[in-house]
N, C-alpha and C positions, 0 to 999 in steps of 0.2 A: 361445739365451738367455731364457728365460721373461720375458714382460713382465710387469710388478710394477706395473701404472698400478690396474689396475681389480682388485673387490675379489672374494674368493673367493664361490661361488654366492650369490647376491642371490635375495634374497625376492620381488622381481619388479623389475619396469622401473629406470631410473635414477629416481631423485628434481631437484627440480629445483637441488639447488647441486650433483652430479652430473654434469646437462646443462650447465650452465653451467662448472662446472670438473671435467677430463672426468679430471684423476690422481688419483686418491686421496693417493697423499700432499702432495699441495696441501693439499688438502682437507682429512688431517688436523693438517697445520699449522695452518692459517686455522682452525680449529677449537678447536686448544690454543691458538692465543695467544689469541685469547676469553676461554676458559675462563679462563684468566690474566689477563686485566684483570681482569675477571669476579674469579675468587676473590681480587684485591691488595685489590682494590674493596673486597672483604668486608670482610678482612681488615682494611682499615684504614679502614669503617665503625666495624663491632667493637669497634675497639679503641679508639676519639671516641666509642662509645654503652657502654662497659660502664668507661672513666675508668682510673683510671692504678693504684684497690687491685683491680683482678683482673685477674693473671696475664698479659702478651700470647701465652703460647703454646694457653691457651684461644681465642682471639681466631683463630688459626691452624689449629687445630684443627677449630671450625665450621667456618669458611672452608674449610678441606678437605675436612670432608667432603662441606656441603652443591655445592660445586664436582663433586666424583667422583660422585656422586649426576646431578646433571644433564649433565655429563659425558659420563656415562654411556649416556643416554637418546639425547643428540642426537650422539654415536658408532655407537652401533648399526642407530638408524634412518639417519642423513643421509649418515657413510661410509661404513660395511662393512654394510650399507643385509640386513638377518641378522634372522631372528623363529625363533617358535619359544625352548626354557628361557630366558627372560631371568633368572630368579635361578642356576644355574648358568653363563652370564655375566655375571648381577653379580659371583658370587663369583670366579669366572677373570680379571675384570676392575682388580679389589676386588685381586687378591691380586699382578699384573704392577706394581700403580702404588705398593703397601707394597713390593714388591719396589724396582722404579727411587728410592725414595727410604728402604730401606736403604744402598740404592746407589751413591746422593748420599751419601748423612752418610760413608761411611765411606769417599769416595776425598775426597772434600774435607775431611774430620781425617790420610787421609796427607799428602798431598798440603799441607797448605797449611796441619794444628799441627802436625804433625812433621819432613812436610820443610823448611817455610817459603814455600812458594810466595807467590805473593799469595794470596789466598781472592777475592776478587771477578775478574782474570785465569781464575785456575781456577774458579771455581766456573759462570761461564759457555763454557767446556768441558767442562765434564764435564754440562751443561745439554744444549750438544750430541749427547754420546755416551745422554743419559737420553730427548729425545727416541728416537734412532736405536731405542734399548731397548727405550718403550713400543710406537711404533711395530710394529714385530718379535713383538711380542709381544699385539700386541691383534691384527694380524691375523692370525694363524701360532698363539693359544692362547684370548685372549678370545674370539673372534667366530666360531673357524674351525669352518666345517663338515663334514664329512665328507661325502666326493663320490658326488652319485647315483647307486646301482646300475644297471647296464647293464639294457633292459625285454628282452624277448624275441624283440624284430625286432633287435638290436643284436649281443643271440646270434649264433654260425652256427661 
């Protein structure tokens, strides 16, 4: 069985967080958790700052975009440790996050609104699935790197 705890090809030696936390999945969860806390605080701050005349979805949109950009750089440099085409990585990263948002919204609408399951525990269960979807998507799509081609010495 393949060891899934280390990232795909790195651009350098492990960073400080990777030396402290060896399992990439745990590091992904910690960074994601911190980002979620930041995004929630930013959303709340924007709601208070902008006031009741601005729809809350405006604050949500701003918080989502800001946290998306920030966590992209943290995941790219500290969790997956890749270099290369940042714009391509960012477009892939954004597509995975938009996909997970749509998946979350669809599953919640179906399970809570159509089937009548309680919304809060349903959302918590969906969140677990979305986190797994995001990790797999970012590891194998957003920050995927092709393996190094074999050198002449390795060809025989």
